[in-house]
C-alpha positions as CSV (number, residue, x, y, z in Angstrom):
1,X,6.0,4.3,29.9
2,X,4.0,2.4,27.3
3,X,6.2,0.4,25.2
4,X,5.8,0.4,21.3
5,X,3.8,-2.2,19.9
6,X,6.4,-5.1,18.8
7,X,7.7,-5.1,15.3
8,X,6.2,-7.4,13.0
9,X,8.1,-10.7,12.6
10,X,9.5,-12.1,9.6
11,X,6.4,-14.0,8.6
12,X,4.1,-11.3,9.1
13,X,6.4,-8.9,7.2
14,X,6.3,-11.3,4.2
15,X,2.7,-11.7,4.2
16,X,2.6,-7.8,3.8
17,X,4.8,-7.3,1.1
18,X,4.3,-10.7,-0.9
19,X,1.1,-11.7,-0.1
20,X,-2.3,-11.5,-2.3
21,X,-5.9,-10.6,-1.9
22,X,-9.0,-12.9,-1.8
23,X,-9.7,-15.1,1.3
24,X,-12.9,-15.6,3.0
25,X,-14.6,-16.1,6.5
26,X,-15.0,-13.5,9.2
27,X,-12.0,-11.8,10.6
28,X,-11.8,-10.7,14.3
29,X,-11.8,-7.0,15.0
30,X,-9.2,-5.2,17.0
31,X,-8.3,-2.0,18.4
32,X,-5.2,0.2,18.5
33,X,-4.7,2.6,21.2
34,X,-2.3,5.5,20.0
35,X,-0.8,7.8,22.5
36,X,1.4,10.8,21.8
37,X,3.4,12.9,24.1
38,X,3.7,16.6,23.3
39,X,5.5,17.8,26.5
40,X,8.9,17.8,25.0
41,X,8.0,19.9,22.1
42,X,9.6,23.3,21.9
43,X,7.8,26.7,21.1
44,X,10.1,27.1,18.0
45,X,8.9,23.9,16.2
46,X,8.0,20.4,16.7
47,X,4.7,20.1,15.1
48,X,1.0,20.9,16.1
49,X,-1.1,17.9,14.6
50,X,-0.6,14.5,13.5
51,X,-2.4,12.0,10.9
52,X,-2.4,8.5,12.2
53,X,-3.0,5.9,9.5
54,X,-3.2,2.2,9.3
55,X,-2.7,0.7,5.8
56,X,-3.5,-2.8,4.9
57,X,-1.3,-5.2,2.9
58,X,-2.8,-3.9,-0.4
59,X,-1.7,-0.4,0.8
60,X,-5.2,0.7,1.1
61,X,-6.2,2.9,4.0
62,X,-7.8,0.9,6.7
63,X,-8.2,3.4,9.5
64,X,-7.1,7.1,10.2
65,X,-7.6,9.6,13.0
66,X,-6.4,13.1,13.6
67,X,-4.3,14.0,16.7
68,X,-4.0,17.6,18.0
69,X,-1.8,19.1,20.4
70,X,-3.6,19.7,23.7
71,X,-3.2,21.6,27.0
72,X,-2.4,18.3,28.8
73,X,0.6,17.6,26.5
74,X,-0.4,13.8,26.1
75,X,-3.3,12.6,24.2
76,X,-4.6,9.2,23.3
77,X,-6.7,8.1,20.5
78,X,-8.6,4.9,19.6
79,X,-8.5,3.1,16.3
80,X,-11.3,0.9,16.7
81,X,-13.0,-2.0,14.8
82,X,-9.9,-2.9,12.6
83,X,-9.5,-6.3,11.3
84,X,-6.9,-8.3,13.0
85,X,-3.8,-8.6,11.0
86,X,-0.6,-6.9,10.0
87,X,-0.6,-3.2,9.0
88,X,1.8,-0.4,8.0
89,X,1.4,2.4,10.6
90,X,2.2,5.7,9.2
91,X,2.1,8.9,11.5
92,X,2.7,12.2,10.0
93,X,3.5,15.3,11.9
94,X,2.3,18.8,10.6
95,X,3.6,22.2,11.7
96,X,0.1,23.7,12.0
97,X,-3.3,22.5,13.6
98,X,-5.7,20.3,11.6
99,X,-2.8,19.1,9.3
100,X,-2.0,22.6,8.3
101,X,1.5,24.1,7.4
102,X,4.0,21.5,6.2
103,X,5.0,18.1,7.0
104,X,7.8,18.2,9.6
105,X,8.1,14.6,10.8
106,X,7.1,10.9,10.4
107,X,7.0,7.7,12.1
108,X,6.5,4.5,10.2
109,X,6.4,1.0,11.5
110,X,4.7,-2.5,10.9
111,X,2.2,-3.4,13.6
112,X,0.4,-6.6,14.2
113,X,-3.1,-6.0,15.7
114,X,-5.0,-8.6,17.7
115,X,-7.3,-7.8,20.3
116,X,-6.3,-4.5,22.0
117,X,-2.7,-3.1,21.2
118,X,-1.0,0.1,22.2
119,X,1.6,2.3,20.3
120,X,3.3,5.6,21.7
121,X,5.3,8.3,20.1
122,X,7.0,11.4,21.4
123,X,7.3,14.8,19.9
124,X,10.3,16.9,20.0
125,X,12.8,14.3,21.4
126,X,16.2,14.0,19.5
127,X,17.1,10.8,17.6
128,X,19.4,8.6,19.7
129,X,19.0,5.4,17.7
130,X,17.5,4.1,14.6
131,X,15.7,0.9,14.0
132,X,14.7,-1.0,10.8
133,X,11.7,-3.3,10.5
134,X,11.9,-6.1,10.2
135,X,15.2,-6.9,11.5
136,X,15.9,-9.5,9.1
137,X,14.4,-10.4,5.6
138,X,14.6,-13.7,3.7
139,X,13.5,-13.3,0.1
140,X,14.2,-15.1,-3.3
141,X,15.5,-13.4,-6.4
142,X,14.0,-11.4,-7.9
143,X,11.3,-10.5,-5.1
144,X,11.1,-7.2,-3.0
145,X,10.2,-6.2,0.6
146,X,9.7,-2.8,2.0
147,X,11.7,-1.9,5.0
148,X,10.6,0.8,7.4
149,X,13.1,2.9,9.5
150,X,12.3,4.9,12.5
151,X,14.1,7.2,15.0
152,X,13.9,6.4,18.7
153,X,14.4,8.6,21.7
154,X,16.7,7.9,24.5
155,X,14.0,5.9,26.3
156,X,13.3,3.8,23.1
157,X,10.1,5.6,22.2
158,X,9.6,6.5,18.4
159,X,10.3,10.1,17.8
160,X,9.5,12.1,14.7
161,X,12.2,12.4,11.9
162,X,12.0,14.4,8.6
163,X,11.4,11.6,6.0
164,X,14.0,13.4,3.8
165,X,16.7,12.8,6.4
166,X,16.7,8.9,6.2
167,X,19.0,7.4,3.6
168,X,19.3,3.9,2.5
169,X,22.3,1.7,1.6
170,X,22.4,-1.8,0.6
171,X,25.5,-3.8,1.6
172,X,26.9,-7.2,0.6
173,X,26.0,-7.1,-3.2
174,X,23.0,-9.3,-3.0
175,X,20.2,-6.6,-3.2
176,X,19.2,-3.2,-4.0
177,X,17.3,-0.6,-2.2
178,X,15.5,2.5,-3.2
179,X,15.0,5.9,-1.5
180,X,11.8,4.6,0.3
181,X,13.5,1.4,1.7
182,X,12.2,-1.0,-0.9
183,X,14.7,-3.7,-1.0
184,X,14.9,-6.0,-4.1
185,X,16.7,-9.3,-4.2
186,X,19.4,-9.8,-7.1
187,X,21.9,-12.3,-6.1
188,X,21.9,-15.2,-3.8
189,X,23.7,-14.7,-0.6
190,X,23.9,-12.6,2.5
191,X,24.0,-8.9,3.0
192,X,22.1,-6.1,4.8
193,X,20.5,-2.9,4.3
194,X,21.3,0.1,6.3
195,X,19.2,3.2,7.2
196,X,21.0,6.5,8.4
197,X,19.5,9.4,10.1
198,X,21.7,11.8,8.4
199,X,21.6,14.8,11.0
200,X,22.6,12.6,13.9
201,X,24.5,9.9,12.1
202,X,22.5,7.2,13.8
203,X,22.1,4.0,11.9
204,X,20.0,0.9,11.9
205,X,20.1,-2.1,9.8
206,X,18.2,-5.2,8.6
207,X,19.9,-8.6,7.5
208,X,18.9,-9.9,4.2
209,X,19.3,-13.3,3.2
210,X,18.7,-13.8,-0.7
211,X,17.6,-17.2,-1.9
212,X,18.8,-18.3,-5.5
213,X,16.2,-18.3,-8.4
214,X,16.7,-20.6,-11.3
215,X,14.9,-19.6,-14.4
216,X,13.1,-22.2,-16.2
217,X,12.0,-21.8,-20.0
218,X,8.4,-22.3,-20.7
219,X,6.8,-22.6,-24.1
220,X,5.0,-19.3,-23.7
221,X,5.4,-16.4,-21.6
222,X,2.4,-13.8,-21.8
223,X,3.5,-10.4,-20.5
224,X,0.6,-8.2,-19.7
225,X,1.4,-4.4,-19.1
226,X,-1.6,-3.6,-17.1
227,X,-1.8,0.2,-16.4
228,X,-4.9,0.5,-14.3
229,X,-3.9,3.9,-12.9
230,X,-7.1,5.3,-14.5
231,X,-10.9,4.9,-14.6
232,X,-10.5,1.3,-16.2
233,X,-9.1,0.1,-12.9
234,X,-12.2,-2.1,-11.9
235,X,-11.9,-4.0,-15.3
236,X,-8.3,-5.0,-14.3
237,X,-9.3,-7.1,-11.5
238,X,-11.7,-8.9,-13.9
239,X,-9.1,-9.6,-16.3
240,X,-6.7,-11.0,-13.7
241,X,-9.2,-13.2,-12.6
242,X,-9.8,-14.5,-16.1
243,X,-6.0,-15.2,-16.5
244,X,-6.0,-17.1,-13.2
245,X,-8.8,-19.2,-14.7
246,X,-6.7,-20.3,-17.6
247,X,-3.3,-20.3,-15.7
248,X,-3.1,-24.2,-15.1
249,X,-0.5,-25.1,-17.6
250,X,3.2,-24.3,-16.6
251,X,4.2,-24.1,-20.0
252,X,2.1,-21.0,-20.5
253,X,2.9,-18.5,-17.9
254,X,1.2,-15.2,-17.3
255,X,3.4,-12.2,-15.8
256,X,1.8,-9.0,-15.1
257,X,2.9,-5.6,-14.2
258,X,-0.1,-3.9,-12.6
259,X,-0.7,-0.5,-11.3
260,X,-3.6,1.2,-9.6
261,X,-3.9,4.3,-7.6
262,X,-6.0,4.8,-4.5
263,X,-5.2,8.5,-4.5
264,X,-7.0,9.1,-7.6
265,X,-9.6,6.1,-7.5
266,X,-10.0,5.3,-3.8
267,X,-12.1,2.0,-4.7
268,X,-9.0,0.6,-6.4
269,X,-7.9,-2.7,-4.7
270,X,-4.3,-1.5,-4.1
271,X,-2.1,1.5,-4.6
272,X,1.2,1.4,-6.4
273,X,2.8,-0.9,-9.0
274,X,3.1,-4.6,-8.5
275,X,4.5,-7.4,-10.6
276,X,2.8,-10.9,-10.4
277,X,3.3,-14.4,-11.6
278,X,-0.3,-15.5,-12.4
279,X,-1.5,-18.4,-10.5
280,X,-4.4,-20.9,-11.2
281,X,-7.5,-20.0,-9.3
282,X,-11.3,-20.2,-10.0
283,X,-12.4,-17.8,-7.3
284,X,-13.2,-14.0,-7.6
285,X,-10.1,-13.1,-5.4
286,X,-6.7,-12.5,-6.7
287,X,-4.5,-15.6,-5.7
288,X,-1.5,-14.8,-7.9
289,X,1.9,-14.6,-6.7
290,X,3.2,-11.0,-5.8
291,X,6.8,-11.1,-7.0
292,X,7.6,-7.6,-6.6
293,X,5.9,-4.5,-5.1
294,X,7.5,-1.6,-6.9
295,X,5.8,1.0,-4.7
296,X,4.2,4.2,-5.9
297,X,7.2,5.6,-8.0
298,X,6.6,3.9,-11.3
299,X,5.2,6.0,-14.1
300,X,3.5,3.6,-16.6
301,X,2.8,6.5,-18.8
302,X,6.5,6.5,-20.0
303,X,8.1,4.2,-22.6
304,X,11.0,3.1,-20.3
305,X,8.5,1.6,-17.8
306,X,7.3,-0.8,-20.5
307,X,10.9,-1.7,-21.5
308,X,11.9,-2.4,-17.9
309,X,9.0,-4.8,-17.6
310,X,9.6,-6.7,-20.5
311,X,13.4,-7.2,-19.9
312,X,12.6,-8.1,-16.4
313,X,10.0,-10.5,-17.4
314,X,12.2,-12.1,-20.1
315,X,15.1,-12.3,-17.7
316,X,13.2,-14.4,-14.9
317,X,10.5,-16.1,-17.2
318,X,12.1,-17.0,-20.3
319,X,10.2,-18.7,-23.0
320,X,10.4,-20.2,-26.6
321,X,7.7,-17.7,-27.6
322,X,6.3,-14.5,-26.2
323,X,3.2,-12.6,-26.2
324,X,3.1,-8.8,-25.1
325,X,-0.4,-7.4,-24.2
326,X,-0.6,-3.7,-23.6
327,X,-3.6,-3.0,-21.3
328,X,-5.0,0.5,-21.0
329,X,-6.9,3.3,-23.0
330,X,-5.7,3.9,-26.5
331,X,-6.1,6.7,-28.9
332,X,-4.4,5.6,-32.2
333,X,-1.3,7.4,-33.3
334,X,-2.2,10.9,-31.9
335,X,-0.4,12.6,-29.0
336,X,-1.5,11.9,-25.5
337,X,-2.3,13.4,-22.2
338,X,1.3,14.4,-21.2
339,X,1.0,17.5,-23.6
340,X,-2.7,18.1,-23.6
341,X,-5.7,17.4,-21.8
342,X,-7.4,15.3,-24.5
343,X,-6.5,11.6,-23.5
344,X,-4.8,10.1,-26.8
345,X,-2.0,7.9,-27.2
346,X,-1.6,4.7,-25.1
347,X,-1.0,3.8,-21.6
348,X,-2.5,6.9,-19.7
349,X,-1.2,7.1,-16.2
350,X,-3.7,9.3,-14.4
351,X,-1.4,9.6,-11.4
352,X,1.4,11.2,-13.4
353,X,-0.7,12.5,-16.3
354,X,1.6,10.7,-18.8
355,X,1.1,8.5,-21.7
356,X,3.3,6.8,-24.2
357,X,3.2,8.4,-27.5
358,X,3.3,6.5,-30.8
359,X,6.8,7.7,-31.7
360,X,7.9,6.5,-28.4
361,X,6.9,3.0,-29.0
362,X,10.4,2.3,-30.5
363,X,11.9,3.2,-27.2
364,X,9.3,1.1,-25.3
365,X,10.0,-2.0,-27.3
366,X,13.7,-1.3,-28.0
367,X,15.8,-4.6,-27.8
368,X,12.9,-7.0,-27.9
369,X,10.9,-9.0,-30.3
370,X,7.5,-10.8,-29.6
371,X,5.6,-13.5,-31.5
372,X,2.4,-11.7,-30.8
373,X,1.9,-7.8,-29.9
374,X,-1.7,-7.2,-28.7
375,X,-3.3,-3.9,-28.0
376,X,-5.9,-4.3,-25.2
377,X,-6.7,-0.7,-26.0
378,X,-8.9,1.6,-28.3
379,X,-8.2,2.5,-31.7
380,X,-4.7,1.0,-31.9
381,X,-5.0,-1.1,-34.9
382,X,-4.2,1.6,-37.5
383,X,-1.7,1.8,-40.1
384,X,0.5,4.4,-38.3
385,X,0.8,2.2,-35.2
386,X,1.2,-1.1,-36.8
387,X,3.9,0.2,-39.0
388,X,5.8,1.7,-35.9
389,X,5.8,-1.8,-34.2
390,X,6.6,-3.9,-37.4
391,X,10.2,-4.6,-36.3
392,X,9.2,-5.8,-33.0
393,X,6.6,-8.7,-33.5
394,X,5.7,-11.4,-35.9
395,X,2.1,-10.7,-35.5
396,X,0.3,-7.5,-34.4
397,X,-3.3,-7.8,-33.0
398,X,-5.6,-4.8,-32.1
399,X,-9.0,-3.2,-32.6
400,X,-9.9,-0.4,-35.1
401,X,-12.7,0.4,-32.8
402,X,-13.0,1.4,-29.2
403,X,-13.8,-2.1,-27.4
404,X,-15.8,-2.4,-24.2
405,X,-13.9,-1.4,-21.0
406,X,-13.8,-5.1,-20.0
407,X,-11.4,-5.6,-22.9
408,X,-10.1,-9.0,-24.0
409,X,-11.8,-12.0,-22.4
410,X,-8.4,-13.5,-21.3
411,X,-10.0,-16.8,-20.5
412,X,-11.5,-17.1,-24.0
413,X,-8.4,-15.9,-25.8
414,X,-5.8,-17.8,-23.8
415,X,-7.5,-21.2,-23.2
416,X,-6.3,-22.5,-26.6
417,X,-2.8,-21.5,-25.6
418,X,-3.1,-23.4,-22.4
419,X,-4.6,-26.5,-24.1
420,X,-2.4,-26.4,-27.3
421,X,0.9,-24.5,-26.5
422,X,2.6,-26.2,-29.5
423,X,0.2,-24.8,-32.0
424,X,1.3,-22.2,-34.4
425,X,1.4,-18.5,-33.5
426,X,-0.7,-17.7,-36.4
427,X,-3.4,-20.1,-35.5
428,X,-3.3,-19.2,-31.7
429,X,-3.5,-15.5,-32.5
430,X,-7.0,-16.0,-34.2
431,X,-8.3,-16.5,-30.7
432,X,-8.0,-12.8,-30.1
433,X,-10.6,-12.3,-32.8
434,X,-13.0,-15.2,-32.2
435,X,-12.7,-14.6,-28.3
436,X,-14.0,-11.0,-28.6
437,X,-16.8,-12.1,-31.0
438,X,-17.8,-14.9,-28.6
439,X,-18.6,-12.7,-25.6
440,X,-22.5,-12.5,-25.3
441,X,-22.3,-9.3,-23.3
442,X,-20.5,-7.6,-26.3
443,X,-23.3,-8.3,-28.8
444,X,-24.6,-4.7,-28.5
445,X,-21.0,-3.1,-28.6
446,X,-18.8,-2.2,-31.5
447,X,-16.4,-5.0,-31.9
448,X,-13.4,-5.3,-34.3
449,X,-10.4,-7.3,-34.1
450,X,-7.6,-8.1,-36.6
451,X,-4.2,-9.8,-36.8
452,X,-1.4,-8.6,-39.1
453,X,1.7,-10.4,-40.4
454,X,4.3,-7.6,-39.6
455,X,6.6,-9.0,-42.4
456,X,4.1,-7.9,-44.9
457,X,3.4,-4.5,-43.4
458,X,6.5,-2.7,-45.2
459,X,5.0,-3.8,-48.7
460,X,1.4,-2.4,-47.6
461,X,3.3,0.8,-46.6
462,X,5.0,0.9,-50.1
463,X,1.7,0.7,-51.7
464,X,0.2,3.3,-49.5
465,X,3.3,5.5,-50.5
466,X,2.3,5.0,-54.2
467,X,-1.3,5.9,-53.6
468,X,-0.3,9.0,-51.8
469,X,1.7,10.1,-54.7
470,X,-1.4,9.4,-57.1
471,X,-3.6,11.5,-54.8
472,X,-1.0,14.4,-54.7
473,X,-0.7,14.4,-58.4
474,X,-4.5,14.4,-58.9
475,X,-5.6,16.4,-55.9
476,X,-7.2,19.3,-58.0
477,X,-9.5,16.6,-59.5
478,X,-10.4,15.3,-56.0
479,X,-11.9,18.3,-54.3
480,X,-15.4,16.9,-54.2
481,X,-14.5,13.1,-54.3
482,X,-12.3,13.0,-51.1
483,X,-14.5,14.9,-48.7
484,X,-17.4,12.6,-49.9
485,X,-15.3,9.4,-49.1
486,X,-14.2,10.9,-45.8
487,X,-17.8,11.5,-44.7
488,X,-19.1,8.1,-45.9
489,X,-16.3,5.6,-45.2
490,X,-16.1,3.6,-41.9
491,X,-14.8,5.9,-39.1
492,X,-13.5,5.2,-35.6
493,X,-13.6,7.5,-32.5
494,X,-14.5,10.4,-34.7
495,X,-13.8,13.9,-33.0
496,X,-13.2,17.4,-34.5
497,X,-9.5,16.5,-34.6
498,X,-9.6,12.8,-35.3
499,X,-10.4,11.4,-38.7
500,X,-9.7,7.7,-38.6
501,X,-11.0,5.7,-41.6
502,X,-10.9,2.1,-42.5
503,X,-8.2,1.8,-45.1
504,X,-9.9,-0.9,-47.2
505,X,-13.2,1.1,-47.3
506,X,-11.3,4.4,-48.4
507,X,-9.5,2.4,-51.1
508,X,-12.9,0.7,-52.4
509,X,-14.6,4.0,-52.6
510,X,-11.6,5.6,-54.4
511,X,-11.8,2.7,-56.9
512,X,-15.6,3.2,-57.4
513,X,-15.6,7.0,-57.1
514,X,-12.2,8.5,-58.2
515,X,-12.5,8.0,-61.8
516,X,-8.8,8.6,-62.4
517,X,-6.8,5.5,-63.5
518,X,-3.6,6.2,-61.5
519,X,-5.7,6.6,-58.2
520,X,-7.8,3.5,-59.0
521,X,-4.8,1.3,-59.8
522,X,-2.9,2.4,-56.6
523,X,-6.0,1.9,-54.4
524,X,-6.4,-1.5,-56.0
525,X,-2.7,-2.3,-55.3
526,X,-3.3,-1.1,-51.6
527,X,-6.1,-3.5,-51.3
528,X,-4.0,-6.5,-52.5
529,X,-1.3,-5.8,-50.2
530,X,-3.7,-5.5,-47.4
531,X,-5.2,-8.7,-48.2
532,X,-1.7,-10.2,-47.9
533,X,-0.7,-8.6,-44.6
534,X,-4.2,-9.2,-43.0
535,X,-4.1,-12.8,-41.4
536,X,-7.4,-12.7,-39.5
537,X,-10.2,-10.3,-39.1
538,X,-13.5,-10.0,-37.5
539,X,-16.2,-7.6,-36.5
540,X,-19.8,-7.8,-35.5
541,X,-22.9,-6.1,-37.1
542,X,-22.2,-2.8,-35.1
543,X,-19.0,-2.3,-36.9
544,X,-19.9,-3.1,-40.2
545,X,-17.6,-1.8,-43.0
546,X,-14.5,-2.8,-40.9
547,X,-11.6,-4.5,-42.7
548,X,-8.9,-4.8,-40.2
549,X,-6.7,-1.5,-40.0
550,X,-7.5,2.3,-40.1
551,X,-5.5,5.2,-41.3
552,X,-5.5,8.8,-40.8
553,X,-7.6,10.6,-43.4
554,X,-7.8,14.0,-42.0
555,X,-8.5,17.2,-44.1
556,X,-5.6,19.5,-44.5
557,X,-7.1,22.0,-42.4
558,X,-7.2,19.7,-39.5
559,X,-4.0,17.9,-40.3
560,X,-2.0,21.1,-39.9
561,X,-2.5,21.1,-36.2
562,X,-0.9,17.7,-35.9
563,X,1.6,17.9,-38.8
564,X,4.6,18.3,-36.4
565,X,3.6,15.1,-34.5
566,X,2.8,13.1,-37.6
567,X,6.4,13.9,-38.8
568,X,7.9,12.0,-35.9
569,X,5.7,8.7,-36.6
570,X,7.8,6.3,-38.8
571,X,5.0,5.9,-41.4
572,X,5.3,9.5,-42.2
573,X,9.1,9.3,-42.4
574,X,9.0,6.4,-44.9
575,X,5.9,7.2,-47.0
576,X,4.4,10.3,-48.5
577,X,0.9,9.9,-46.7
578,X,1.9,13.0,-44.5
579,X,2.5,15.0,-47.9
580,X,-0.8,14.0,-49.1
581,X,-2.5,14.9,-45.7
582,X,-0.9,18.3,-45.9
583,X,-3.0,19.2,-49.0
584,X,-6.0,16.8,-48.7
585,X,-9.3,18.6,-49.5
């Protein structure tokens, strides 16, 4: 009998779940000879085909083969030219040939490949024991590790089990474990994690030693909610590299929750959601510390995912001041992909089809406050969004335009934070504006960026409310003026349902073209309040007419289709701008 390849040792296991990308030099190639025994399979069931897959430490598929039931009862397959190293081996058993029918069983294990190695399974044998790999784990709070459980036959050969029949339980109060076997350290001490094969009652376990973690308070913690489970994934690696280039000051820490999906975008560098503490590095690889691998179950298109990340980061990486950057696509205030195919809202997760809606930002940010809240997204610096977030940040940063996919130049933006962490938040926030305008490659793109004082936003909203009342009262006299302003004022992301217009530009045109004292006076008051709330603003020649913040300026015929949603936005609740849009010519 061919014995199963040895279980990965503790060191190799930690490299898999807590290691990072990068590296260099040539890696020797190895071979895995996989054999499977079908002779004990019954005619009533047991499966007819298998998919044998090797996944590297980044969750990327390294090699796969198809194994089919044959007349001889035993087959062997070669997985050749695999770089030496540690892999997760996943063998899935299907009820019909060529992976047809349904998944009826699975074997999962860690294997270390060096030269030629062998691995054997048996189909149709009952589970006589359960083993968990690795048999012991040593991790500090709050890190995580993925445990794998497999059933063994009476002769100790891995046999296929229905994945739904394996349950996990954490014992000792030092860690938690999810349904996939991912253990997360919570409290220093000793404990264990137990896997149970429910039909047989057989159990296996791994000991868990949790090392203490003593949080230290830095001057700044920059939290980056990097949802790259979409077509922007390639830029996420660029931005991580930029952060690594300016991560040399321990008083300015970058903590990143980063998701990618190889299922939707095979060229992604890993699969799932990870939490990193950024480490200084000047290479093009990722040298940062992988603190937690959350697996594939996190939906970064849900508000609670953002809230959970912020709570976690503040717990383990406290600071005197915080900057939150939300990284993804953006579409201003309008409804997102969860409820329609048009990708609006913010933080689209293509794996789940979900996005965080503007009216959900209060849930996403609930219980937290930031010195700086920045949107590395399109179209988010608009009145409806700024007002929604006014209670959660001192300064709100973003773009009226759709910026380049490369987004913020994190090295340019945060180098002054690194070099002068005691500088005021207001002065440091200016670097979001100057950094975007300083990128030579952005010279031919539409660039806008502004910073708003959140404490001045309520007064601005009050002045807009007064303007809305004046527009409503004089609507019959504006039937030609308003459409002309809509057509000529600075627009952003124009579609047949999206009429985002620069607020200051609209007011200037009302002042010069309305000819109605009440409207002129109200628009003048809005401009004054806007000048007080706007701290920094910058744009290039491709975005002339931009003044820092946009607003929905839809005609009523278009607005009616979004009225129910707009009523959920706090800006509509607190002002009469929605009443104006409902009758706007």
